[in-house]
Kinemage of the C-alpha trace (Angstrom):
@kinemage 1
@onewidth
@group {chain A} dominant
@subgroup {mainchain}
@vectorlist {calphas} color= white
{ca met a 1} P 146.076 242.557 70.102
{ca glu a 2} L 146.293 242.132 73.856
{ca val a 3} L 142.650 240.996 73.940
{ca leu a 4} L 143.276 238.400 71.215
{ca phe a 5} L 146.363 237.220 73.040
{ca glu a 6} L 144.441 236.870 76.317
{ca lys a 7} L 141.746 234.908 74.535
{ca lys a 8} L 144.347 232.548 73.055
{ca val a 9} L 145.915 232.116 76.474
{ca leu a 10} L 142.555 231.353 78.036
{ca arg a 11} L 141.723 228.905 75.264
{ca cys a 12} L 145.049 227.115 75.694
{ca arg a 13} L 144.553 226.929 79.451
{ca arg a 14} L 141.075 225.520 78.911
{ca val a 15} L 142.401 222.873 76.512
{ca ile a 16} L 145.184 221.991 78.946
{ca asn a 17} L 142.774 221.740 81.843
{ca glu a 18} L 140.367 219.545 79.789
{ca thr a 19} L 143.248 217.302 78.741
{ca lys a 20} L 144.457 216.908 82.338
{ca lys a 21} L 140.893 216.168 83.438
{ca glu a 22} L 140.528 213.581 80.708
{ca gln a 23} L 143.784 211.926 81.667
{ca arg a 24} L 142.782 211.785 85.337
{ca tyr a 25} L 139.429 210.200 84.457
{ca ile a 26} L 141.119 207.632 82.152
{ca leu a 27} L 143.706 206.748 84.803
{ca phe a 28} L 140.921 206.382 87.374
{ca ala a 29} L 138.990 204.070 85.041
{ca leu a 30} L 142.067 201.939 84.409
{ca leu a 31} L 142.679 201.773 88.151
{ca val a 32} L 139.096 200.469 88.648
{ca leu a 33} L 139.770 197.836 85.961
{ca gly a 34} L 142.986 196.899 87.731
{ca ile a 35} L 141.176 196.385 91.026
{ca tyr a 36} L 138.476 194.406 89.259
{ca leu a 37} L 141.075 192.092 87.721
{ca ser a 38} L 143.361 191.848 90.775
{ca pro a 39} L 141.786 188.631 92.232
{ca leu a 40} L 142.909 186.722 89.120
{ca phe a 41} L 146.545 187.702 89.579
{ca ile a 42} L 146.586 187.563 93.415
{ca leu a 43} L 144.670 184.274 93.842
{ca gln a 44} L 145.605 182.622 90.552
{ca glu a 45} L 144.701 178.902 90.810
{ca asn a 46} L 142.741 179.618 94.007
{ca ala a 47} L 140.462 182.059 92.061
{ca his a 48} L 136.871 181.293 91.249
{ca ile a 49} L 136.016 181.694 87.582
{ca arg a 50} L 133.304 180.656 85.160
{ca val a 51} L 132.861 176.876 84.593
{ca his a 52} L 130.355 176.742 81.740
{ca asp a 53} L 132.058 177.022 78.363
{ca asn a 54} L 135.284 177.975 80.130
{ca leu a 55} L 136.816 175.558 82.661
{ca asp a 56} L 134.740 172.693 81.247
{ca ser a 57} L 136.076 173.280 77.719
{ca asn a 58} L 138.186 176.112 76.315
{ca leu a 59} L 140.891 176.279 79.012
{ca ala a 60} L 141.436 172.536 78.727
{ca trp a 61} L 141.478 172.741 74.903
{ca tyr a 62} L 144.225 175.321 74.913
{ca lys a 63} L 146.363 173.105 77.102
{ca val a 64} L 145.641 169.999 75.045
{ca leu a 65} L 146.517 171.878 71.825
{ca ala a 66} L 149.784 173.226 73.200
{ca arg a 67} L 150.763 169.747 74.401
{ca ser a 68} L 149.679 167.960 71.156
{ca gly a 69} L 152.469 169.225 68.902
{ca glu a 70} L 149.783 170.171 66.363
{ca met a 71} L 149.763 173.913 66.907
{ca phe a 72} L 150.762 174.386 63.243
{ca gly a 73} L 149.312 171.038 62.201
{ca ala a 74} L 147.962 170.521 58.673
{ca val a 75} L 144.321 171.236 57.965
{ca asp a 76} L 143.625 167.455 58.007
{ca ala a 77} L 145.649 166.841 61.186
{ca thr a 78} L 143.970 165.411 64.258
{ca ile a 79} L 144.367 165.637 68.058
{ca pro a 80} L 145.419 162.156 69.249
{ca gln a 81} L 144.398 162.727 72.908
{ca ile a 82} L 140.702 163.158 72.233
{ca ile a 83} L 138.108 160.630 70.854
{ca asn a 84} L 140.775 158.288 69.431
{ca gly a 85} L 142.333 160.925 67.209
{ca gln a 86} L 139.114 161.562 65.333
{ca leu a 87} L 138.926 165.197 66.494
{ca gln a 88} L 140.262 167.468 63.787
{ca arg a 89} L 142.944 170.019 64.621
{ca asn a 90} L 140.647 172.543 62.980
{ca ala a 91} L 138.126 172.129 65.842
{ca phe a 92} L 140.587 173.978 68.126
{ca gly a 93} L 140.747 177.113 66.001
{ca thr a 94} L 143.574 179.018 64.449
{ca glu a 95} L 147.142 179.261 65.591
{ca tyr a 96} L 147.014 182.909 64.566
{ca ser a 97} L 144.862 183.789 67.553
{ca ile a 98} L 146.780 185.502 70.339
{ca ile a 99} L 144.756 183.707 73.040
{ca val a 100} L 146.114 180.340 71.895
{ca trp a 101} L 149.663 181.577 72.369
{ca leu a 102} L 148.910 183.073 75.831
{ca tyr a 103} L 147.983 179.587 77.039
{ca ala a 104} L 150.921 178.008 75.199
{ca leu a 105} L 153.434 180.390 76.761
{ca phe a 106} L 152.106 180.995 80.306
{ca pro a 107} L 150.528 178.965 83.142
{ca thr a 108} L 146.739 178.711 82.845
{ca met a 109} L 145.742 181.463 85.287
{ca ile a 110} L 148.428 183.947 84.138
{ca ala a 111} L 147.184 183.458 80.590
{ca tyr a 112} L 143.581 183.847 81.775
{ca gly a 113} L 144.344 187.032 83.682
{ca leu a 114} L 146.299 188.507 80.782
{ca ser a 115} L 143.449 187.656 78.359
{ca gln a 116} L 140.896 189.324 80.680
{ca ala a 117} L 143.090 192.435 80.965
{ca ile a 118} L 143.670 192.766 77.251
{ca thr a 119} L 140.010 192.352 76.486
{ca arg a 120} L 138.736 194.822 79.140
{ca val a 121} L 141.298 197.554 78.443
{ca val a 122} L 140.649 197.401 74.655
{ca ala a 123} L 136.854 197.395 75.320
{ca phe a 124} L 137.219 200.523 77.479
{ca ile a 125} L 139.368 202.316 74.918
{ca gly a 126} L 137.088 201.313 72.039
{ca met a 127} L 133.878 202.465 73.662
{ca tyr a 128} L 135.478 205.690 74.888
{ca leu a 129} L 136.771 206.565 71.402
{ca leu a 130} L 133.395 205.709 69.825
{ca leu a 131} L 131.422 207.856 72.264
{ca lys a 132} L 133.934 210.790 72.177
{ca arg a 133} L 134.186 210.929 68.404
{ca his a 134} L 130.796 209.852 67.077
{ca phe a 135} L 127.995 209.214 69.591
{ca leu a 136} L 128.582 211.690 72.446
{ca pro a 137} L 131.111 214.312 71.207
{ca gly a 138} L 132.148 217.267 73.331
{ca gly a 139} L 134.101 217.865 76.477
{ca lys a 140} L 130.833 218.562 78.300
{ca trp a 141} L 130.037 214.842 78.278
{ca leu a 142} L 133.436 213.557 79.471
{ca asp a 143} L 131.824 212.008 82.620
{ca leu a 144} L 129.406 209.976 80.510
{ca gln a 145} L 132.046 209.029 77.930
{ca ile a 146} L 134.413 207.645 80.488
{ca gly a 147} L 131.758 206.199 82.802
{ca cys a 148} L 129.860 204.339 80.088
{ca ala a 149} L 133.119 203.054 78.558
{ca leu a 150} L 134.197 201.741 82.013
{ca ala a 151} L 130.768 200.115 82.543
{ca phe a 152} L 131.022 198.458 79.157
{ca ala a 153} L 134.532 197.147 79.952
{ca leu a 154} L 133.246 195.635 83.239
{ca thr a 155} L 130.530 193.477 81.649
{ca pro a 156} L 130.910 189.756 82.413
{ca phe a 157} L 131.714 188.703 78.855
{ca trp a 158} L 132.379 185.102 77.763
{ca pro a 159} L 136.158 184.705 78.340
{ca ser a 160} L 137.152 182.749 75.273
{ca gly a 161} L 135.099 185.169 73.120
{ca met a 162} L 137.917 187.659 73.692
{ca leu a 163} L 137.135 190.834 71.669
{ca ser a 164} L 134.482 189.095 69.566
{ca thr a 165} L 131.834 191.384 71.190
{ca leu a 166} L 133.793 193.798 73.359
{ca gly a 167} L 135.957 194.786 70.369
{ca met a 168} L 132.984 195.948 68.312
{ca pro a 169} L 133.010 199.605 69.582
{ca leu a 170} L 136.669 199.959 68.538
{ca ala a 171} L 135.892 198.474 65.104
{ca leu a 172} L 132.868 200.687 64.710
{ca trp a 173} L 134.945 203.752 65.601
{ca ala a 174} L 137.394 202.853 62.847
{ca phe a 175} L 134.647 202.178 60.290
{ca leu a 176} L 132.826 205.415 61.026
{ca asn a 177} L 136.116 207.363 60.631
{ca ile a 178} L 136.693 205.727 57.284
{ca arg a 179} L 133.046 206.259 56.226
{ca ala a 180} L 133.365 209.987 57.013
{ca gly a 181} L 136.505 210.243 54.913
{ca ala a 182} L 138.672 210.873 57.940
{ca gly a 183} L 140.285 207.456 58.111
{ca thr a 184} L 143.972 207.172 58.891
{ca trp a 185} L 146.517 204.355 59.262
{ca lys a 186} L 145.318 203.933 62.882
{ca asp a 187} L 141.892 202.842 61.687
{ca tyr a 188} L 143.303 200.279 59.317
{ca leu a 189} L 145.617 199.062 62.046
{ca val a 190} L 142.602 198.436 64.237
{ca leu a 191} L 140.869 196.479 61.455
{ca thr a 192} L 144.056 194.451 60.959
{ca leu a 193} L 144.800 193.596 64.611
{ca leu a 194} L 141.281 192.863 65.940
{ca pro a 195} L 140.912 189.595 63.983
{ca leu a 196} L 143.986 188.327 65.860
{ca tyr a 197} L 142.067 188.538 69.164
{ca ala a 198} L 138.485 187.891 68.104
{ca ser a 199} L 136.398 185.179 66.397
{ca ile a 200} L 134.350 185.733 63.289
{ca val a 201} L 131.680 183.112 64.220
{ca leu a 202} L 131.395 184.398 67.794
{ca gly a 203} L 130.703 187.999 66.883
{ca phe a 204} L 132.324 189.598 63.902
{ca phe a 205} L 130.427 187.753 61.175
{ca phe a 206} L 127.309 189.452 62.477
{ca phe a 207} L 129.031 192.804 63.009
{ca leu a 208} L 130.598 192.851 59.480
{ca ser a 209} L 127.338 191.799 57.865
{ca ala a 210} L 125.639 194.616 59.798
{ca met a 211} L 128.283 197.002 58.452
{ca gly a 212} L 127.458 195.732 54.930
{ca ile a 213} L 123.773 196.530 55.496
{ca phe a 214} L 124.818 199.960 56.818
{ca trp a 215} L 126.794 200.584 53.616
{ca leu a 216} L 123.895 199.402 51.482
{ca val a 217} L 121.361 201.632 53.321
{ca asp a 218} L 123.684 204.624 52.802
{ca gly a 219} L 123.700 203.967 49.077
{ca val a 220} L 119.889 203.446 48.781
{ca arg a 221} L 119.261 206.624 50.772
{ca gly a 222} L 121.303 208.641 48.286
{ca lys a 223} L 124.362 209.200 50.430
{ca gly a 224} L 126.550 207.701 47.774
{ca trp a 225} L 128.181 204.270 47.310
{ca asn a 226} L 131.086 204.920 49.665
{ca leu a 227} L 133.872 202.782 48.175
{ca arg a 228} L 136.273 203.599 51.066
{ca phe a 229} L 133.725 202.205 53.536
{ca leu a 230} L 132.995 199.152 51.385
{ca thr a 231} L 136.730 198.478 50.910
{ca ala a 232} L 137.331 198.723 54.658
{ca ile a 233} L 134.555 196.168 55.300
{ca ala a 234} L 135.994 193.830 52.624
{ca tyr a 235} L 139.497 194.348 54.052
{ca met a 236} L 138.604 193.301 57.582
{ca thr a 237} L 136.577 190.370 56.257
{ca ala a 238} L 139.615 189.237 54.232
{ca ile a 239} L 141.869 189.458 57.275
{ca phe a 240} L 139.423 187.332 59.268
{ca met a 241} L 139.336 184.752 56.433
{ca leu a 242} L 143.106 184.524 56.461
{ca val a 243} L 143.344 184.255 60.205
{ca glu a 244} L 140.466 181.739 60.362
{ca tyr a 245} L 141.668 179.712 57.388
{ca arg a 246} L 141.001 176.477 59.241
{ca leu a 247} L 137.338 177.367 59.714
{ca val a 248} L 137.061 178.386 56.081
{ca phe a 249} L 138.622 175.072 54.966
{ca ser a 250} L 136.372 173.023 57.225
{ca phe a 251} L 133.240 174.880 55.947
{ca leu a 252} L 134.137 174.536 52.287
{ca tyr a 253} L 136.001 171.299 51.951
{ca thr a 254} L 135.033 168.873 54.782
{ca ala a 255} L 132.704 166.419 53.173
{ca glu a 256} L 132.364 163.934 56.102
{ca pro a 257} L 129.225 164.450 58.151
{ca asn a 258} L 129.915 165.983 61.562
{ca ser a 259} L 128.061 166.431 64.839
{ca arg a 260} L 126.758 169.843 63.671
{ca asp a 261} L 124.736 168.053 61.001
{ca glu a 262} L 122.311 166.782 63.635
{ca tyr a 263} L 121.949 170.114 65.422
{ca phe a 264} L 118.264 171.124 65.505
{ca his a 265} L 117.204 174.569 66.713
{ca ala a 266} L 113.665 175.237 65.404
{ca his a 267} L 111.676 173.725 68.257
{ca leu a 268} L 109.840 176.509 70.136
{ca ser a 269} L 106.197 177.260 69.794
{ca phe a 270} L 105.129 180.850 69.004
{ca trp a 271} L 104.300 181.760 72.609
{ca arg a 272} L 107.493 180.207 73.969
{ca ala a 273} L 109.383 182.274 71.471
{ca val a 274} L 107.583 185.367 72.660
{ca arg a 275} L 108.492 184.466 76.267
{ca leu a 276} L 112.122 183.956 75.289
{ca thr a 277} L 112.092 187.348 73.542
{ca leu a 278} L 111.062 189.053 76.816
{ca lys a 279} L 113.592 187.039 78.801
{ca asn a 280} L 116.444 187.967 76.431
{ca tyr a 281} L 115.416 191.570 76.257
{ca thr a 282} L 115.280 192.028 80.054
{ca leu a 283} L 117.930 189.597 81.294
{ca gly a 284} L 120.308 189.017 78.373
{ca his a 285} L 122.206 185.882 77.421
{ca thr a 286} L 124.964 183.916 79.171
{ca his a 287} L 127.521 184.469 76.397
{ca val a 288} L 126.859 188.215 76.127
{ca met a 289} L 125.948 189.264 79.675
{ca thr a 290} L 125.109 192.936 79.687
{ca val a 291} L 123.630 193.236 83.244
{ca his a 292} L 121.306 195.967 81.987
{ca thr a 293} L 118.056 195.149 83.777
{ca leu a 294} L 118.115 197.369 86.926
{ca phe a 295} L 119.600 200.625 85.732
{ca ile a 296} L 120.119 200.709 81.940
{ca leu a 297} L 116.572 199.745 80.934
{ca pro a 298} L 114.982 202.353 83.230
{ca ala a 299} L 117.366 205.009 81.843
{ca met a 300} L 116.428 204.062 78.311
{ca phe a 301} L 112.678 204.115 79.104
{ca ile a 302} L 113.029 207.536 80.805
{ca ala a 303} L 114.884 208.915 77.739
{ca ser a 304} L 112.237 207.411 75.443
{ca tyr a 305} L 109.477 209.163 77.472
{ca tyr a 306} L 111.056 212.542 77.013
{ca ile a 307} L 111.676 211.924 73.257
{ca phe a 308} L 108.000 211.025 72.887
{ca arg a 309} L 106.765 213.871 75.080
{ca lys a 310} L 108.934 216.561 73.442
{ca lys a 311} L 108.767 215.099 69.936
{ca leu a 312} L 112.518 214.784 69.667
{ca trp a 313} L 112.479 211.978 67.097
{ca lys a 314} L 114.742 213.721 64.567
{ca gln a 315} L 117.184 215.214 67.042
{ca glu a 316} L 117.585 211.914 68.856
{ca arg a 317} L 117.219 209.532 65.918
{ca leu a 318} L 120.433 207.633 66.806
{ca phe a 319} L 119.007 206.784 70.267
{ca val a 320} L 115.659 205.828 68.721
{ca phe a 321} L 117.493 203.589 66.240
{ca leu a 322} L 119.514 201.851 68.977
{ca phe a 323} L 116.469 201.533 71.238
{ca ser a 324} L 114.500 199.847 68.366
{ca leu a 325} L 117.462 197.704 67.284
{ca asn a 326} L 117.830 196.331 70.810
{ca ile a 327} L 114.261 195.110 70.710
{ca leu a 328} L 114.630 193.698 67.206
{ca leu a 329} L 117.800 191.722 68.166
{ca ser a 330} L 115.932 190.043 71.047
{ca ile a 331} L 113.053 189.171 68.751
{ca trp a 332} L 115.458 187.747 66.176
{ca tyr a 333} L 117.343 185.722 68.792
{ca ala a 334} L 114.198 184.155 70.263
{ca phe a 335} L 112.402 183.507 66.964
{ca trp a 336} L 115.464 181.818 65.463
{ca phe a 337} L 114.324 178.888 67.612
{ca tyr a 338} L 110.700 179.131 66.426
{ca glu a 339} L 109.385 175.925 64.911
{ca gly a 340} L 108.103 177.868 61.898
{ca trp a 341} L 111.630 177.725 60.451
{ca val a 342} L 111.445 173.953 59.953
{ca pro a 343} L 110.427 173.998 56.234
{ca leu a 344} L 113.417 176.250 55.458
{ca thr a 345} L 115.885 174.313 57.648
{ca asn a 346} L 114.832 171.085 55.875
{ca arg a 347} L 115.564 172.756 52.524
{ca phe a 348} L 118.692 174.713 53.455
{ca his a 349} L 120.892 172.606 55.711
{ca phe a 350} L 123.291 175.460 56.573
{ca met a 351} L 120.469 177.119 58.577
{ca asn a 352} L 120.863 174.315 61.160
{ca thr a 353} L 124.668 174.098 61.178
{ca phe a 354} L 125.285 177.854 61.523
{ca asn a 355} L 123.816 179.770 64.454
{ca phe a 356} L 122.286 182.885 62.974
{ca ala a 357} L 120.659 183.661 66.314
{ca arg a 358} L 124.014 185.206 67.284
{ca tyr a 359} L 123.078 188.522 65.751
{ca his a 360} L 122.113 189.258 69.343
{ca phe a 361} L 125.859 189.359 70.048
{ca leu a 362} L 125.578 192.952 68.809
{ca arg a 363} L 123.561 193.807 71.922
{ca pro a 364} L 126.438 194.798 74.271
{ca leu a 365} L 127.477 197.464 71.751
{ca val a 366} L 123.895 198.585 71.173
{ca ile a 367} L 122.879 198.620 74.854
{ca tyr a 368} L 125.836 200.469 76.244
{ca ser a 369} L 126.070 203.086 73.489
{ca gly a 370} L 122.298 203.542 73.880
{ca phe a 371} L 122.773 203.883 77.627
{ca ala a 372} L 125.266 206.756 77.101
{ca leu a 373} L 122.808 208.553 74.835
{ca ala a 374} L 119.948 207.957 77.244
{ca leu a 375} L 121.951 209.487 80.102
{ca arg a 376} L 122.698 212.584 77.943
{ca ile a 377} L 118.969 212.991 77.137
{ca ile a 378} L 118.082 212.651 80.830
{ca ala a 379} L 120.803 215.097 81.901
{ca leu a 380} L 119.391 217.712 79.533
{ca gln a 381} L 116.043 217.757 81.356
{ca gly a 382} L 117.323 219.858 84.252
{ca val a 383} L 119.711 219.926 87.191
{ca ser a 384} L 118.011 217.302 89.247
{ca trp a 385} L 117.760 214.998 86.226
{ca ala a 386} L 121.457 215.588 85.501
{ca arg a 387} L 122.221 214.242 88.993
{ca thr a 388} L 119.901 211.292 88.373
{ca ala a 389} L 121.807 210.465 85.201
{ca lys a 390} L 125.139 210.422 87.110
{ca trp a 391} L 123.612 208.283 89.841
{ca leu a 392} L 122.270 205.756 87.291
{ca leu a 393} L 125.764 205.537 85.746
{ca leu a 394} L 127.468 205.141 89.152
{ca leu a 395} L 124.984 202.505 90.297
{ca gln a 396} L 125.470 200.576 87.092
{ca ile a 397} L 129.262 200.530 87.562
{ca leu a 398} L 128.912 199.469 91.211
{ca phe a 399} L 126.400 196.786 90.252
{ca leu a 400} L 128.751 195.396 87.583
{ca gly a 401} L 131.419 195.182 90.278
{ca leu a 402} L 129.249 192.674 92.089
{ca phe a 403} L 129.434 190.494 89.017
{ca asn a 404} L 133.123 189.915 89.496
{ca asp a 405} L 133.924 186.234 89.015
{ca glu a 406} L 135.300 185.937 92.528
{ca ile a 407} L 131.848 186.952 93.849
{ca ile a 408} L 129.360 185.223 91.611
{ca tyr a 409} L 131.218 181.921 91.341
{ca gln a 410} L 132.109 181.710 95.027
{ca gln a 411} L 130.085 178.476 95.403
{ca lys a 412} L 131.863 176.839 92.496
{ca pro a 413} L 135.192 175.048 92.774
{ca thr a 414} L 138.395 177.109 92.425
{ca val a 415} L 140.487 176.454 89.370
{ca lys a 416} L 142.814 174.273 91.453
{ca glu a 417} L 139.928 172.334 92.905
{ca phe a 418} L 138.301 171.915 89.469
{ca tyr a 419} L 141.292 170.588 87.564
{ca ala a 420} L 142.518 168.593 90.638
{ca val a 421} L 146.040 168.154 89.212
{ca asp a 422} L 147.383 166.348 92.327
{ca leu a 423} L 144.440 163.913 92.452
{ca phe a 424} L 144.752 163.023 88.763
{ca lys a 425} L 148.457 162.611 89.155
{ca asp a 426} L 147.748 159.953 91.788
{ca ile a 427} L 145.325 158.221 89.414
{ca lys a 428} L 147.869 158.278 86.609
{ca glu a 429} L 150.622 156.834 88.850
{ca his a 430} L 148.269 154.146 90.206
{ca ile a 431} L 147.352 153.005 86.669
{ca gly a 432} L 151.067 152.880 85.884
{ca leu a 433} L 150.780 152.862 82.083
{ca arg a 434} L 151.654 155.554 79.595
{ca gln a 435} L 148.493 157.623 79.120
{ca glu a 436} L 148.446 157.071 75.387
{ca glu a 437} L 148.129 153.321 75.961
{ca tyr a 438} L 144.589 153.382 77.350
{ca arg a 439} L 141.432 155.486 77.174
{ca val a 440} L 139.154 156.792 79.928
{ca ala a 441} L 135.704 158.342 80.198
{ca ser a 442} L 133.985 160.204 83.038
{ca ile a 443} L 130.662 160.059 84.844
{ca gly a 444} L 129.487 162.977 86.981
{ca ile a 445} L 132.453 165.213 86.095
{ca his a 446} L 133.498 166.991 82.897
{ca pro a 447} L 135.943 165.045 80.652
{ca ala a 448} L 137.857 168.318 80.234
{ca ile a 449} L 139.329 167.588 83.665
{ca ser a 450} L 140.885 164.353 82.465
{ca gln a 451} L 142.052 165.971 79.244
{ca tyr a 452} L 143.682 168.839 81.164
{ca asn a 453} L 145.592 166.261 83.121
{ca gly a 454} L 146.850 164.449 80.016
{ca phe a 455} L 144.473 161.509 79.930
{ca tyr a 456} L 143.254 160.194 76.570
{ca thr a 457} L 139.470 160.304 76.520
{ca ile a 458} L 136.696 158.794 74.411
{ca asp a 459} L 134.319 161.421 75.690
{ca thr a 460} L 134.576 165.106 74.988
{ca tyr a 461} L 132.933 168.492 74.755
{ca asn a 462} L 133.305 169.713 71.157
{ca asn a 463} L 130.694 170.724 68.603
{ca phe a 464} L 132.608 169.680 65.559
{ca tyr a 465} L 133.563 165.966 65.417
{ca pro a 466} L 132.649 163.068 63.072
{ca leu a 467} L 128.975 162.097 63.130
{ca ser a 468} L 129.918 158.453 62.841
{ca tyr a 469} L 131.773 158.747 66.204
{ca lys a 470} L 128.698 160.292 67.859
{ca his a 471} L 126.576 157.398 66.648
{ca gln a 472} L 129.108 154.825 67.804
{ca phe a 473} L 129.440 156.530 71.204
{ca arg a 474} L 125.603 156.639 71.536
{ca lys a 475} L 125.520 152.862 71.700
{ca ile a 476} L 127.347 152.975 75.064
{ca ile a 477} L 124.622 155.110 76.608
{ca glu a 478} L 121.693 154.007 74.510
{ca lys a 479} L 119.698 152.475 77.386
{ca glu a 480} L 120.365 155.455 79.677
{ca leu a 481} L 119.109 157.890 76.987
{ca ala a 482} L 115.997 155.795 76.527
{ca lys a 483} L 115.112 156.341 80.227
{ca asn a 484} L 115.498 160.178 80.214
{ca lys a 485} L 113.936 162.370 77.516
{ca thr a 486} L 115.897 165.442 78.490
{ca ile a 487} L 119.327 163.962 77.894
{ca arg a 488} L 118.110 162.036 74.866
{ca lys a 489} L 117.079 165.213 73.129
{ca tyr a 490} L 120.187 167.020 74.330
{ca phe a 491} L 122.481 164.381 72.922
{ca asp a 492} L 120.596 163.552 69.711
{ca gln a 493} L 119.668 167.088 68.710
{ca trp a 494} L 123.021 168.621 69.579
{ca gly a 495} L 125.623 166.210 70.836
{ca gly a 496} L 128.306 168.775 71.630
{ca arg a 497} L 128.689 167.159 74.989
{ca cys a 498} L 129.679 163.615 74.034
{ca tyr a 499} L 129.431 162.443 77.698
{ca leu a 500} L 128.576 159.203 79.444
{ca phe a 501} L 125.125 160.498 80.352
{ca thr a 502} L 123.063 158.608 82.914
{ca ala a 503} L 119.314 158.834 83.385
{ca gln a 504} L 119.812 159.321 87.128
{ca leu a 505} L 122.148 162.295 86.937
{ca gly a 506} L 120.769 163.834 83.728
{ca lys a 507} L 122.673 167.026 82.821
{ca arg a 508} L 124.573 167.165 86.162
{ca tyr a 509} L 128.256 166.718 85.689
{ca met a 510} L 129.795 168.427 88.667
{ca ile a 511} L 129.155 165.961 91.492
{ca lys a 512} L 131.367 167.094 94.406
{ca lys a 513} L 133.186 164.803 96.831
{ca asp a 514} L 130.739 165.455 99.688
{ca ser a 515} L 127.856 163.864 97.761
{ca lys a 516} L 126.216 160.846 99.465
{ca arg a 517} L 124.475 159.582 96.337
{ca his a 518} L 125.090 156.321 94.569
{ca leu a 519} L 124.526 155.459 90.905
{ca lys a 520} L 121.738 152.891 90.740
{ca his a 521} L 120.402 150.778 87.883
{ca leu a 522} L 123.109 151.949 85.521
{ca gln a 523} L 123.015 150.369 82.078
{ca leu a 524} L 126.093 150.959 79.918
{ca asn a 525} L 127.204 148.949 76.947
{ca thr a 526} L 130.730 148.289 78.097
{ca lys a 527} L 131.364 146.015 75.127
{ca val a 528} L 131.153 149.058 72.802
{ca phe a 529} L 133.124 151.078 75.389
{ca lys a 530} L 135.956 148.541 75.159
{ca glu a 531} L 135.718 148.363 71.382
{ca met a 532} L 136.295 152.120 71.314
{ca gly a 533} L 139.429 151.754 73.465
{ca gly a 534} L 137.802 152.490 76.803
{ca arg a 535} L 139.496 150.818 79.726
{ca tyr a 536} L 138.719 152.968 82.765
{ca ile a 537} L 135.700 154.966 83.932
{ca leu a 538} L 136.325 157.851 86.309
{ca ser a 539} L 133.060 158.158 88.268
{ca ala a 540} L 132.229 160.926 90.737
{ca leu a 541} L 129.834 158.428 92.492
{ca pro a 542} L 130.022 154.784 93.431
{ca ile a 543} L 128.195 152.456 90.948
{ca glu a 544} L 125.979 150.013 92.895
{ca asn a 545} L 125.594 147.548 89.993
{ca ala a 546} L 129.143 147.775 88.655
{ca glu a 547} L 129.435 144.045 88.016
{ca glu a 548} L 126.294 144.069 85.921
{ca asn a 549} L 128.063 146.634 83.700
{ca his a 550} L 131.214 144.473 83.611
{ca leu a 551} L 133.127 146.963 85.722
{ca ser a 552} L 135.188 146.446 88.873
{ca leu a 553} L 136.141 149.102 91.393
{ca asp a 554} L 139.866 149.527 91.295
{ca arg a 555} L 140.414 152.273 93.881
{ca val a 556} L 138.838 155.439 95.344
{ca phe a 557} L 140.854 158.707 95.125
{ca val a 558} L 140.262 161.785 97.207
{ca ser a 559} L 142.366 164.899 97.920
{ca lys a 560} L 142.060 168.062 100.009
{ca thr a 561} L 142.905 170.147 96.934
{ca ser a 562} L 140.255 168.506 94.721
{ca ala a 563} L 136.535 169.134 94.462
{ca trp a 564} L 135.932 165.558 93.447
{ca lys a 565} L 136.155 162.049 94.819
{ca ile a 566} L 137.022 159.698 91.990
{ca tyr a 567} L 135.910 156.071 91.878
{ca leu a 568} L 138.197 154.394 89.406
{ca tyr a 569} L 136.432 151.519 87.593
{ca lys a 570} L 138.191 149.122 85.313
{ca thr a 571} L 136.487 147.117 82.551
{ca leu a 572} L 136.350 143.340 83.086
């Protein structure tokens, strides 16, 4: 009896010690995340953050939506401030997304910091639970579980994607629990709440369809047609459909042609697609940055070597599957742009309007869970290899720290400099009219800056607006497009950036105030510009032949707190 009692005591002590160790590791990881996020809360508007698909678009959209009074607008409502009220309310997404309310309730940078914190903490918890329960179980691997989860949470994800990719490990944890028959209310709570902070088109359509394939493969392989698993997939899909009801309505019931109808993706030759495959596999993609080149890929290759050498295919089949899937996802991404799709895209229009290349958005989940398994395989090869595995993990975490926004965007304008609120307030006061009484457009800077500051614009960055408006706007810049093949293809075959493009500037729209350049030989159709309500052009550069374009320089604006010098031109 005494021996049994002592064994129970020892077992309890071991469990308590393991729990305390786990808690210390988790607290340390959360501290690291706090340090990583701290510049956003300390510097706020003086912080440097991503511009592309962030400052130049989403952050301004949230502010415009909150100010429009159309947060709960009808499905056929429009946003008056942008492109003469022809932009549908549905283009700004659902009011049931938490991120929309963060920007409605808090100042921009507080909302941005909170969004980053929510996403990264949930990403850490999700990956940790997935590894601990399903991929890397056992207290022996606590270091790898916590470390890989922290690394995953530090990846430089696309900010407005929220949990669209970084929430996948948590969703997979819940689905695997349900598939195994061990699902609880917690799993269904996860499947209910994630759609409130994720987008189906920016990640979860591809994840849920992958889960559907997973269910189907289970059935075909004789593991049974798991109705609990299928029901869970259908349940989360239904929640997304309810949350994203505006997207569903636009997809099913909007008959008017929109800018997506001219989107053309199948343009790469075979060898260019092969080259893009290698680039995506080794470097990743801007919207799902995994920063896996230096340390994760070598770890996965080392693990693959030992699997091949020791014939561990069956024992390590999960790693082999993830390793292979990672390659297949890069091939799929690149070859979605292969010109061989043209016959099918001509026959099935939805293949052009929906970006199926985004299956590669599964890669962060695949790469980091594969990384954890690779480190375990390496650690099992001996004491020195175990140390190597820990060093690879530590170096990956440290390397990800160097990808902090405050470091990599140091040469870009701060948020305050980008949106230049004081400068645009001066412009507004100089014009002296109510902003809804006139329309502006920009040259050399993003129209999102004007929109953020309350100006009504005829230019915009949106990928879902009437095709008729795109064609009308094209007449303004028709001669400039004719002089520059790059911007002509960019506008005609996509058109998401409905900008006043110029042949001289091309796709450069962040011309800072220290630029000495002048716009020469500009050819705009200002007659069409005026017909569309345009009255002022905010140019980042002086226009040498302004009079030829029926424009007159009204005033030049500059400010210490702005990255731009604005030449305000008025139509004659």
